[in-house]
ZAMARGU-4260 file (C-alpha; in steps of 0.2 Angstrom, whole numbers, plus 5000, padded with zeros to 4 digits):
<rodrens>
0) 5000/5000/5000 | 5006/5017/4996 | 5008/5029/5010 | 5010/5046/5001 | 4999/5061/5005
5) 5001/5069/4989 | 4999/5063/4971 | 5008/5065/4954 | 4997/5062/4940 | 5001/5047/4929
10) 5003/5058/4914 | 5017/5068/4923 | 5025/5052/4928 | 5024/5045/4910 | 5032/5061/4904
15) 5047/5058/4914 | 5051/5044/4901 | 5053/5057/4888 | 5067/5066/4896 | 5084/5063/4887
20) 5098/5053/4896 | 5114/5063/4899 | 5131/5055/4897 | 5141/5053/4912 | 5157/5044/4917
25) 5148/5031/4927 | 5134/5020/4921 | 5118/5028/4927 | 5105/5017/4934 | 5087/5024/4932
30) 5077/5020/4948 | 5059/5025/4950 | 5051/5026/4967 | 5032/5028/4972 | 5036/5028/4990
35) 5035/5041/5004 | 5048/5056/5005 | 5057/5047/5019 | 5061/5032/5008 | 5067/5043/4993
40) 5078/5052/5006 | 5085/5035/5012 | 5089/5031/4994 | 5097/5047/4990 | 5106/5050/5007
45) 5111/5032/5012 | 5109/5019/4998 | 5116/5030/4984 | 5132/5036/4992 | 5136/5019/4999
50) 5133/5010/4983 | 5143/5022/4972 | 5157/5021/4984 | 5157/5002/4982 | 5154/5002/4964
55) 5162/5018/4956 | 5158/5012/4939 | 5140/5015/4942 | 5128/5028/4948 | 5110/5029/4953
60) 5098/5042/4947 | 5083/5042/4959 | 5066/5049/4952 | 5050/5051/4962 | 5036/5044/4951
65) 5023/5050/4963 | 5013/5034/4968 | 5008/5017/4961 | 4999/5025/4947 | 5014/5034/4941
70) 5024/5018/4941 | 5011/5009/4932 | 5012/5022/4918 | 5030/5019/4917 | 5028/5000/4917
75) 5016/5002/4903 | 5028/5012/4893 | 5042/4999/4896 | 5031/4985/4890 | 5027/4994/4874
80) 5046/4997/4873 | 5049/4979/4875 | 5038/4975/4861 | 5046/4988/4849 | 5063/4983/4855
85) 5067/5001/4861 | 5075/5008/4877 | 5062/5009/4891 | 5073/5023/4899 | 5070/5014/4916
90) 5080/5000/4924 | 5073/4997/4941 | 5058/5001/4952 | 5061/5003/4971 | 5044/4995/4974
95) 5031/4987/4962 | 5020/4972/4959 | 5026/4963/4944 | 5009/4956/4940 | 5006/4973/4933
100) 5004/4978/4919 | 4994/4963/4914 | 5004/4952/4902 | 5020/4959/4908 | 5027/4943/4916
105) 5022/4932/4901 | 5030/4945/4889 | 5046/4944/4899 | 5046/4962/4905 | 5054/4958/4922
110) 5070/4949/4927 | 5067/4933/4937 | 5077/4933/4953 | 5087/4919/4960 | 5103/4915/4969
115) 5111/4914/4952 | 5110/4933/4949 | 5107/4940/4967 | 5120/4939/4980 | 5112/4936/4997
120) 5097/4928/4990 | 5097/4914/5002 | 5096/4926/5017 | 5079/4933/5012 | 5066/4932/5025
125) 5054/4917/5020 | 5039/4929/5025 | 5045/4941/5012 | 5044/4930/4996 | 5029/4934/4984
130) 5035/4932/4966 | 5050/4926/4957 | 5050/4943/4948 | 5051/4954/4964 | 5065/4955/4976
135) 5060/4960/4994 | 5072/4972/5003 | 5062/4981/5017 | 5046/4978/5026 | 5034/4986/5038
140) 5017/4982/5046 | 5002/4992/5053 | 5002/4991/5072 | 4991/4999/5085 | 4999/5013/5095
145) 4992/5019/5111 | 4995/5030/5126 | 5000/5019/5141 | 4996/5033/5153 | 4978/5031/5148
150) 4977/5012/5143 | 4986/4999/5154 | 4996/4988/5142 | 4988/4972/5150 | 4971/4979/5144
155) 4976/4984/5126 | 4965/4975/5114 | 4973/4960/5105 | 4959/4954/5094 | 4947/4962/5082
160) 4932/4959/5094 | 4942/4967/5108 | 4947/4982/5098 | 4930/4986/5092 | 4923/4983/5109
165) 4936/4995/5116 | 4932/5008/5103 | 4914/5008/5107 | 4917/5008/5126 | 4929/5023/5124
170) 4920/5035/5111 | 4931/5049/5104 | 4947/5040/5108 | 4951/5031/5092 | 4954/5038/5074
175) 4961/5031/5058 | 4965/5040/5042 | 4956/5040/5025 | 4961/5024/5016 | 4967/5033/5001
180) 4978/5045/5011 | 4989/5033/5020 | 4992/5014/5022 | 4989/5014/5041 | 4971/5019/5039
185) 4970/5009/5023 | 4975/4993/5031 | 4963/4996/5046 | 4950/4996/5033 | 4957/4980/5025
190) 4957/4972/5042 | 4938/4975/5043 | 4937/4967/5026 | 4947/4952/5031 | 4935/4951/5047
195) 4920/4951/5036 | 4927/4937/5025 | 4932/4924/5038 | 4949/4932/5042 | 4956/4924/5026
200) 4968/4935/5016 | 4969/4921/5003 | 4952/4926/4996 | 4959/4942/4988 | 4971/4942/4974
205) 4975/4954/4960 | 4968/4941/4947 | 4952/4937/4956 | 4944/4954/4956 | 4928/4957/4947
210) 4914/4970/4950 | 4902/4957/4957 | 4915/4949/4969 | 4920/4966/4975 | 4903/4971/4979
215) 4900/4954/4988 | 4916/4954/4998 | 4916/4973/5003 | 4898/4976/5007 | 4899/4967/5024
220) 4915/4977/5029 | 4906/4994/5025 | 4893/4989/5038 | 4906/4985/5051 | 4915/5002/5048
225) 4899/5012/5048 | 4894/5004/5064 | 4911/5010/5072 | 4910/5028/5065 | 4899/5036/5079
230) 4912/5030/5092 | 4927/5038/5083 | 4935/5054/5086 | 4922/5068/5084 | 4909/5055/5080
235) 4916/5050/5063 | 4931/5061/5059 | 4946/5054/5049 | 4963/5061/5047 | 4971/5065/5030
240) 4986/5054/5032 | 4997/5043/5043 | 5007/5058/5050 | 4991/5067/5056 | 4986/5051/5066
245) 5003/5051/5075 | 5001/5069/5079 | 4984/5067/5087 | 4991/5053/5097 | 5006/5064/5102
250) 4995/5078/5107 | 4985/5067/5118 | 4969/5070/5108 | 4966/5052/5105 | 4972/5036/5115
255) 4974/5024/5100 | 4977/5024/5082 | 4984/5013/5068 | 5002/5017/5063 | 5015/5010/5052
260) 5028/5001/5061 | 5043/5011/5053 | 5034/5028/5056 | 5030/5025/5074 | 5047/5018/5078
265) 5055/5033/5070 | 5043/5045/5079 | 5047/5037/5096 | 5066/5037/5093 | 5065/5056/5087
270) 5054/5061/5102 | 5039/5065/5092 | 5030/5052/5102 | 5034/5049/5120 | 5043/5033/5127
275) 5026/5029/5135 | 5019/5025/5118 | 5013/5007/5118 | 5012/4995/5103 | 5001/4980/5100
280) 4997/4969/5086 | 4981/4959/5084 | 4983/4940/5087 | 4968/4933/5079 | 4974/4941/5062
285) 4987/4954/5061 | 4984/4970/5052 | 4991/4971/5035 | 5008/4976/5030 | 5021/4969/5018
290) 5038/4970/5010 | 5043/4983/4997 | 5050/4973/4983 | 5061/4979/4969 | 5058/4974/4951
295) 5071/4975/4937 | 5066/4978/4919 | 5073/4964/4907 | 5075/4977/4893 | 5083/4990/4904
300) 5099/4998/4896 | 5108/4995/4913 | 5100/4979/4918 | 5117/4971/4925 | 5121/4987/4935
305) 5103/4986/4942 | 5105/4968/4947 | 5121/4974/4957 | 5111/4987/4965 | 5098/4975/4970
310) 5111/4963/4978 | 5118/4978/4987 | 5102/4981/4995 | 5103/4964/5004 | 5120/4968/5011
315) 5121/4969/5030 | 5126/4987/5029 | 5110/4992/5020 | 5098/4980/5029 | 5103/4986/5046
320) 5102/5004/5040 | 5084/5001/5035 | 5081/4997/5054 | 5091/5011/5061 | 5087/5025/5049
325) 5069/5022/5044 | 5063/5010/5057 | 5058/4997/5044 | 5060/4978/5045 | 5074/4970/5035
330) 5071/4960/5019 | 5083/4947/5025 | 5080/4936/5040 | 5083/4943/5057 | 5095/4929/5060
335) 5107/4939/5049 | 5105/4955/5059 | 5116/4960/5073 | 5112/4953/5091 | 5110/4971/5097
340) 5097/4976/5085 | 5088/4959/5086 | 5086/4961/5104 | 5081/4980/5104 | 5067/4976/5092
345) 5061/4959/5098 | 5044/4966/5102 | 5040/4971/5084 | 5048/4957/5075 | 5033/4950/5064
350) 5028/4932/5065 | 5015/4934/5051 | 5012/4949/5039 | 4995/4947/5030 | 4994/4956/5014
355) 4981/4964/5002 | 4982/4965/4983 | 4983/4982/4974 | 4977/4983/4956 | 4958/4985/4954
360) 4955/4981/4973 | 4963/4997/4978 | 4951/5009/4969 | 4936/4998/4973 | 4940/4999/4992
365) 4943/5018/4991 | 4928/5022/4981 | 4917/5010/4992 | 4923/5018/5008 | 4919/5036/5003
370) 4902/5031/4996 | 4897/5019/5010 | 4906/5024/5026 | 4910/5042/5024 | 4898/5049/5011
375) 4899/5067/5019 | 4918/5068/5017 | 4926/5076/5002 | 4940/5066/4993 | 4950/5082/4990
</rodrens>
């Protein structure tokens, strides 16, 4: 799920492809990202200098594609370039689902990853694998953050039933963001969808979406969320993003809110949230999260250099920086992380990470939530 709070149109992202390449001494890898600003900063300030020091023959050019829509526009262009045997002017996506665009895998658009072309492939966390065409390098998951001065940790809800009962018993003390404005609220909505469908994430895939099935699966979830609305902050208010939810918790306005694990760990370490902030995950079925997975274009002009970069992301240096610099989960197993870091973050090391597909499901969920749960709220 994308966690950006602003969008760049797909046409603008596609227009990036028309920009000419400029010659340089080093081979320049064109990387596109649709992630948050903190992730782009991580690439520019941590990954790029470290990689270019280790590989002086190569350089990284990081471009903000805006969001998943922007990346899809670039991928569509790359697929067209594959068919016409022209340069797609893109080499690697920082995070993308290779099932998109439709037909891309069958056409050979993406590199298939294995131990043969990726150093450290055998160290990847088994929870992180999703496709042979995507390489996980960092993860995060939505948790519940709460104020332990108001809610004793022993009383913190640990199941969906307990959570919804607590929200109703403590009106005004819970808030989540609009699902199209950030993944913490978006995955709270998806947890309601899972609850309405037997707590079975396997019922949702990119390929199985149809209009009829979408209506069938989502309608019961809208009833759950509509029932909760009067007990939320200001009897049905929703924040405009992940950061705003954290700010309301920091200000003591609410007692509990869904948060991304990486963002909340950063907020605590930076003093934005106090040390008295508690974190809990639901045990009956965890809130969604997932791993960000790189994809490499098979027809990229700098494919081999992009594969070196992908391998570099799995190095201990970068994997530990993901934990310390951005509060993320490593893409490799925690067994390959230092004992100090493993012990420090023992409470948030995930045992399971349910996921939810993007594609047509994403727009169906966003549209349905506004129409059925919050019809009085403007999408702008």
